[in-house]
Phi, psi and omega in degrees: 000127179267126180261130181275118181248037176293120187270145176290161183298318183296325179291319177297327179289324182279320188250343191095150187301312182289317181289335177298320176296318178299317180297317177304311182298313184292322179294316178299317179295320180299318181289323176296317178295319178301313181297318180295319178296317182294320178293322177296320178297321179296317179297319180292327183296323178052049181235172183272356179249171178263018183300315179302321178297312182294320180295331179272321183295313188301304177287335183296326181296317179288320181296315183290324176297315180299318181296324181294338184248004180297329182261008178271118189302322184272001181266148175243118177254121186212162179235106178298151181305127176085351178285146180274003184206168178271152177243159178237126175244127182216128184062240175251012184253142175241115190272135178220103177274147175201150177272128181255348181195159172257002183232178180281079186253140177302133185292334181292344175263009183296142174234153173290142180301325179201160179236094178255187182302317183289332176293319179296324177294318179298322184280001167289346176262008179258157177297149175286142180300141180293335179256154177304142181235176177294343180281338185298123178071008182254176182289348180264002181297156182304327181290343182263357183269125176268115183270129182292158194306316184298324176285319181297338181277355178292154179305148185293339180267015179295138181239129178287126178248118181274144177234077180280145179212152174248137180198164173205178183301346183265347180172160173268113193270299188220099173263140180223173167211151182176185181240133182215161175258151175268121188271319185210179181278008173267359179089010180293136182245148172237114187285124178275325173242149177299129177295121184265138176297141176267122174296144183241139172290162183274343182228157177269157180238346185233036179293124185254348178243147176214161180296137179279124180297155179306133183263144176295146180298145182292144176291127180278110179280133182290142175281169186296336184250014184262359180278178178290141179286135179290144179261119181292142178275127181254134181247131179286151178287150177300149181298325183297320181291321180293321181293323180275004179054041175286126181297143179295142180254113182278330179225136180289150177294141179298143180273125180283122183292145178286337179219153179249151183295344179268356180290153178288330183275000000 
C-alpha cells in the first residue's frame, strides 16, 4: 500500500518541505502504535469496561509521539514543569495530540476535552481568533497566562500544531493535523488552516504489549498433611518371653548411673 505524504503549505512553512513529510510519517506511526498498545491493554484486561484502553491510550499518544522524534536531530523533546506529558518542538512547530471523539465525527466540530492551565499556556503559541472571543479582556486572555519557563524559552515564532484524532477500542478513525485558535473555555476551536488528514502506515512498529500465550497449569504443591500416612512397624515378642508369660515391657527401667555429677570422683 502506497501512502500519500503530500504536505500542506502551512506544514512546509513551519517545518520545511522535507521535514514536513517526516513529521507526517512520524505522527501517523505514533498514533498507530498508540492504538495497538491500547487495544492490547484492553484485550489483556478482560473486563466489561473500556478502562484499560483509556488508561493506556491517553498517556500513550504523548509518549508515542515523543518516541518518534527522540532520534530526530533537529527535534527537542521536553517535559515542562508540572506537565503530565512530553512535548515535541521541531522547526517552528510545537506538537499537541488529543482525542476529540470516540466516533466518526467531523473534525471541524472538534473540541478540546478540557481547558486547564497547561492548555491555556499551549495556546499562547496559537494564532489569536479573528473574531472577538470570551477570552478578550478576561482573566483567560493570553496576556493573563503565565507560561512556565520551559515553554517560555521556546522561540518567539513557535506555532502550536494540533493533532486531533478520533478512536475507540475498535479502531483509529480520523487523525488530522492543523493550526487552530482557542475560542472559549469550553474547548471550542476555530481552524486557521484546514485540518488535513494524516496518512497512516498499515503496521505498528513499537507495540509493547502482546497477547499472553496460554500458560501451563500451575503445579499443585502438596500440603504438609496431604501425604500418605506412615505405617508403624510392629515387632512380635520373642517366643521365649511368651512361653514364660513374661509381662510385656512398654518402657525400659531407668539405668542407675554409676557416678553422679555431684560426686567428687
